[in-house]
N, C-alpha and C positions, 0 to 999 in steps of 0.2 A: 250218017256216021255210024260205024259199027263199033260195038263194044267188045273188046277182046277179053275172053276169059283168061285169067292169069293162071299159069301152070304152077304146080307146087314146087317145081325145081327152079323157077324164076325168082330166086331170092339172092340178095347180096351175100349172105353168109355161105350159101352153097357154092357160089363162084369163088369166094375167098378161100374156102377150105380146099376145093379142088386145085385152085391156083397155087396154094401154099404147099400142098403135099405132093402134087404131081412131080415137081422138080426133085424133091427128096427121093421119091420112088425111082425116078430115072437115075439119080445119082447112085442109089443103092444097087440098081440093076447093073450099072456100069462097073461098080466094084465087084459084083458077083461074076460078071462075064470075063473081065480082064484081070482082076487082082485077087481072086478068091483064095489064092494060096497064102496071102498075107492076112494077119489078124486085122480087124477093122480099125482098131485104134492105131496100129502101126501104119496102116494105109493113110489114115487122116494125118498123122504126124509127118510122114514122108511127103505127102502132097503139100502140106503147109511149109515144110522146109524147102521144097523146090519152088515155092511161090506159084503153084498152079492150082491150089484148092479153089480159090475164088474164080479163076478162069473156067475150071471144070463146072463149078456150080452155076456160073453165068450161062454156059452152054446148055446145062440141064433145064434152064428156064424156057428155052425155045419151044418145047411142046405146048406151053401156055398159049402160044399164038394159035395153034390148031384148035385148042379148046375154046379160045375166044371166038374164033371164026365159026365154030360149030354153034355156040350159043347165039352169036349174032345172026346166023342164018335161020335158026329156030325161033328168032325174035324173043329170046330170053335176055332182055336188055339188062335187068338187074344182076343176073348171074354173070353176064359178060363184064359188067362193071366190077364185080367181085374179083374176077380173074385179073383184070387190069390193076386193081388195088393190090393184089398179091404180087404181081409182077413189079410194080413200083416199090413194094416193100423190099423185094430182093435187090432192086437197083439201088435203093437207099442203103441197104446193108453193105453192098459192094463199095459204094462211094465212101461210106464212113470208114470201112476197113482200109481203103486205099489212103485215106487221110491220116490214119493213125500210125 
């Protein structure tokens, strides 16, 4: 039986932070690339009025799958769990907003 030395990045909070902020970064990059002529608050308001803000945010969560797979392949199990936790947090946020 081999004992695996735990990497300093294999922590639940590391995965949670990456899984939480990566979709927000992707969302902001989308704004910068496609809608930078609008003010950010006007962009958010128009996305909300068109009822596509949550759909766009849901699509921005997809890169978490790539980060999860990277952590999984590197055998960073706790960090991968953190990414899944953040992804479920977004799913719960979308579900609650749909019910309201």
